C-alpha positions in Angstrom: 3.5 -17.9 32.7 4.4 -19.9 29.6 7.7 -19.2 27.8 8.0 -18.8 24.1 10.7 -20.8 22.5 12.2 -19.4 19.3 14.1 -22.3 17.8 16.0 -20.9 14.9 18.6 -18.2 14.5 16.4 -16.3 12.0 13.5 -16.1 14.5 16.0 -15.0 17.2 17.3 -12.3 14.9 13.7 -11.1 14.1 13.0 -10.8 17.9 16.2 -8.8 18.5 15.5 -6.5 15.6 12.0 -5.8 16.8 13.1 -5.3 20.4 15.9 -2.9 19.4 13.3 -0.9 17.3 11.1 -0.7 20.4 14.0 0.4 22.5 14.8 3.3 20.2 11.3 4.7 20.7 10.9 3.9 24.4 13.2 4.9 27.2 14.7 1.8 28.9 13.3 2.6 32.3 9.8 3.0 31.0 10.0 -0.2 28.9 11.3 -2.2 31.9 8.3 -0.8 34.0 5.8 -1.8 31.2 7.3 -5.3 31.0 7.7 -5.7 34.8 11.4 -6.7 34.5 14.7 -5.2 35.5 17.1 -3.6 33.0 19.5 -6.6 33.3 16.6 -9.0 32.7 15.6 -7.0 29.6 19.0 -7.3 28.1 19.2 -11.0 29.0 15.9 -11.5 27.1 17.5 -9.8 24.1 20.5 -12.1 24.3 18.3 -15.2 24.9 14.9 -14.7 23.3 13.7 -18.1 24.6 13.4 -16.5 28.1 10.7 -14.1 27.0 7.3 -14.7 28.6 4.0 -14.5 26.9 2.9 -11.9 29.5 5.7 -9.6 28.4 4.5 -9.8 24.7 1.0 -9.1 25.9 2.1 -6.0 27.8 3.9 -4.7 24.7 0.8 -5.3 22.6 -1.5 -3.7 25.1 0.6 -0.6 25.3 0.8 -0.3 21.5 4.6 -0.7 21.3 4.3 -3.8 19.2 1.8 -4.9 16.5 0.2 -8.3 15.8 2.3 -8.6 12.7 5.5 -8.1 14.7 4.5 -10.7 17.2 3.9 -13.1 14.3 7.2 -12.3 12.8 8.9 -13.3 16.1 7.3 -16.7 16.2 6.7 -17.6 12.5 9.4 -18.3 10.1 8.7 -17.0 6.7 9.4 -19.4 3.8 
């Protein structure tokens, strides 16, 4: 599965903010099950957003935990 590389600190911060918002609404164990990752892997992805896989974003979108606009905010730097 292709990895998404977030190259700037601002994009990394956007990713972390969105993921923390998702984690407030969704229990960790349920979120890990949806993503198909362990809890330690989930926190590793929050620390290092470049490790996030496209399939994980698709799973979040499919389950309605993230919107298209939020995905775009993760990968597009606003000017």
